[in-house]
C-alpha positions in Angstrom: 0.0 0.0 0.0 1.3 3.4 -0.9 2.1 5.7 2.0 -0.2 8.7 2.4 1.5 12.1 2.2 1.2 15.1 4.4 1.9 18.4 2.6 2.1 21.8 4.1 1.2 24.6 1.7 2.7 28.0 1.8 0.8 30.8 0.0 3.3 33.5 -0.8 2.5 37.2 -1.3 5.3 39.7 -1.6 7.8 37.2 -0.3 5.9 36.4 2.9 3.7 33.4 3.8 0.0 34.4 4.1 -3.2 32.6 4.9 -6.8 33.5 4.4 -10.3 32.0 4.6 -12.3 31.1 1.5 -9.5 32.8 -0.5 -9.9 36.2 1.2 -8.9 38.0 4.5 -5.1 37.3 4.2 -2.9 37.5 7.3 0.9 37.1 7.6 2.1 33.6 8.6 5.9 34.0 8.5 8.9 33.6 6.3 8.4 30.8 3.7 12.1 29.7 3.8 12.1 29.3 7.6 8.7 27.6 7.6 9.7 25.2 4.8 12.9 24.2 6.5 10.9 23.6 9.8 8.3 21.4 8.1 11.0 19.4 6.3 12.7 18.8 9.6 9.4 17.8 11.3 8.7 15.1 8.7 6.5 16.7 6.0 6.6 14.5 2.9 6.5 17.4 0.4 5.9 21.1 0.4 3.9 23.3 -1.9 4.7 27.0 -2.5 2.1 29.1 -4.3 2.9 32.7 -5.3 -0.7 33.9 -5.1 0.0 37.3 -6.7 2.5 36.2 -9.3 3.1 38.4 -12.2 5.7 38.4 -15.0 7.7 41.1 -13.1 7.9 39.0 -10.0 9.2 35.9 -11.9 12.8 36.8 -11.0 11.8 37.3 -7.3 10.1 33.9 -7.2 13.1 32.1 -8.8 15.4 33.7 -6.2 13.0 32.5 -3.4 12.9 29.0 -4.9 16.7 28.9 -4.9 16.8 29.9 -1.2 14.2 27.2 -0.4 16.1 24.5 -2.2 19.1 25.2 0.0 17.1 24.7 3.2 14.8 21.8 2.5 15.7 18.1 1.6 12.2 17.0 0.5 10.4 17.4 -2.8 8.7 20.8 -3.3 6.2 22.1 -5.8 6.1 25.7 -7.0 3.1 27.4 -8.6 1.8 30.9 -9.4 1.8 32.7 -12.8 3.4 29.8 -14.7 2.5 30.0 -18.3 5.3 28.6 -20.4 8.1 26.0 -20.7 10.6 28.8 -20.0 8.9 29.7 -16.7 9.2 26.1 -15.6 12.8 25.7 -16.8 13.8 28.7 -14.5 12.1 27.2 -11.5 13.4 23.7 -11.9 16.9 25.0 -12.5 16.6 26.9 -9.2 15.7 23.7 -7.3 11.9 23.1 -7.6 11.0 19.4 -8.1 7.5 20.0 -9.5 5.4 22.9 -10.8 1.8 23.6 -10.4 -0.3 25.2 -13.1 -3.9 26.5 -12.8 -5.4 29.4 -14.7 -2.9 29.5 -17.6 -3.5 25.8 -18.2 -7.2 26.2 -18.2 -7.0 29.1 -20.7 -4.5 27.2 -22.9 -4.8 23.4 -22.2 -1.9 22.8 -24.7 0.4 24.2 -22.0 0.1 20.9 -20.0 1.0 18.9 -23.2 4.0 21.1 -23.7 5.2 20.7 -20.1 4.7 17.0 -20.0 6.6 16.6 -23.2 9.5 18.7 -21.9 9.7 17.7 -18.3 7.6 14.5 -17.8 4.2 14.1 -16.2 5.7 13.5 -12.8 6.7 17.2 -12.8 3.3 18.6 -13.7 0.7 19.2 -11.0 -2.7 20.5 -12.1 -4.1 22.7 -9.4 -7.9 23.0 -9.5 -9.9 25.6 -7.4 -13.5 24.4 -7.3 -16.7 25.6 -5.7 -19.9 23.6 -5.2 -22.8 25.8 -6.4 -26.5 25.7 -5.5 -27.1 23.2 -8.3 -24.9 20.7 -6.4 -22.3 20.7 -9.1 -18.6 21.5 -8.6 -17.3 24.2 -11.0 -13.8 25.3 -11.8 -12.7 28.8 -10.7 -9.8 30.8 -12.1 -7.6 33.7 -11.1 -7.2 32.8 -7.4 -10.9 31.9 -7.0 -12.2 35.2 -8.5 -13.5 33.9 -11.8 -16.2 31.3 -12.2 -16.2 29.1 -15.3 -18.9 26.8 -16.7 -16.5 23.8 -16.7 -17.3 21.1 -14.1 -14.4 20.0 -11.9 -14.3 16.4 -13.0 -14.4 17.2 -16.7 -11.5 19.6 -16.4 -9.5 17.1 -14.2 -10.0 14.4 -16.8 -8.9 16.6 -19.6 -5.9 17.8 -17.7 -4.8 14.2 -17.0 -5.4 13.3 -20.6 -3.1 16.2 -21.6 -0.3 15.0 -19.3 -0.8 16.2 -15.8 0.7 13.7 -13.3 -1.1 14.8 -10.2 -4.2 16.9 -9.2 -4.1 19.4 -6.4 -7.8 19.8 -5.6 -8.9 22.8 -3.4 -12.5 23.2 -2.3 -13.2 27.0 -2.1 -16.3 26.1 0.1 -14.0 24.5 2.7 -10.8 26.6 2.3 -9.6 27.9 5.7 -12.8 26.8 7.5 -11.2 23.9 9.4 -14.5 22.0 9.1 -13.0 19.1 7.1 -12.1 18.4 3.5 -14.5 18.2 0.6 -14.8 14.4 0.7 -17.3 13.8 -2.1 -15.5 15.6 -4.9 -12.2 14.4 -3.6 -13.4 10.8 -3.8 -14.9 11.3 -7.2 -11.6 12.5 -8.7 -9.6 9.9 -6.7 -11.6 7.0 -8.0 -12.0 8.2 -11.6 -8.5 9.4 -12.4 -5.3 7.3 -12.8 -3.1 9.9 -11.1 -2.7 10.9 -7.4 -5.2 13.4 -5.9 -4.1 15.8 -3.2 -7.0 17.0 -1.0 -6.9 20.7 0.0 -9.1 23.0 1.9 -10.7 22.6 5.2 -8.2 20.5 7.3 -8.7 21.4 11.0 -8.3 18.3 13.0 -6.3 15.1 12.8 -9.5 13.2 12.2 -10.1 15.3 9.1 -7.0 13.9 7.6 -8.2 10.3 8.3 -11.4 11.2 6.6 -9.5 12.6 3.6 -7.6 9.3 3.2 -10.3 6.8 4.1 -13.5 8.5 2.9 -12.0 10.8 0.3 -9.5 8.2 -0.9 -6.9 11.0 -1.4 -3.3 10.1 -1.9 -2.1 13.2 0.0 -3.6 15.9 2.2 -2.5 19.5 2.1 -3.1 22.1 4.8 -1.7 25.5 5.7 -2.9 27.5 8.7 -3.1 24.6 11.2 0.7 24.1 10.6 1.7 27.7 10.3 -0.1 28.7 13.5 1.0 25.6 15.4 -2.4 24.1 15.9 -1.3 20.7 14.8 2.4 19.5 14.7 3.3 17.3 11.8 5.0 14.6 14.0 1.9 14.4 16.2 -0.3 14.1 13.1 1.8 11.4 11.6 1.9 9.4 14.9 -1.9 9.7 15.1 -2.4 8.5 11.6 -0.1 5.6 12.1 -2.0 4.7 15.3 -5.2 4.6 13.2 -3.5 2.3 10.6 -3.0 4.9 8.0 0.3 4.1 6.2 2.6 7.2 6.6 6.3 7.8 6.5 7.6 8.6 10.0 
């Protein structure tokens, strides 16, 4: 049985880690390099760094930050935010990133995933999907950091992304983000059972039992969280010990 992964996520704005609720009301959570190094030391399996206000002008800043992170962590890390070309990815990988995450740019130009898979391999390409369940019960894809609704259903886009070469799905429920009320188990399970690639559950982790639910009920391959780690509400070693005690296979 494959081990389940615990992944802290660091949303980065102007070089600092921030955290919000339902994608708004951001507050400072510390230095991303220091936090990343701490999580690696504590036993995180991977890290995700998302530049949530990435622009072309900030590309150099982000690559410098990635370089600093690479010198302080010894576990795989994924970088996302404003990535829209093979060149963007080359710079980040050359500076030490292991994987990259694409979101809005890939939705607007799905061939981007094909190009990245061809150049770097599917194991390097994470398709991040921000999704919200609407009143009709359907889960729709949102773009631009959750600001723009599309008419595309989450599962349809996930399938297309995987067909194009994405090697992993990072699924964030906007309904659950920052609420600490638990992950979106139904849509997570739908993707996990219908796609041939790993699915990372994101949005809503607040207790250790929520992680068990993500793995057992949501059938996720990994669970990602932010504020509970940043603000020391749950320590990664404690979480992993709890999961192991509940017969969830994790690396300790």
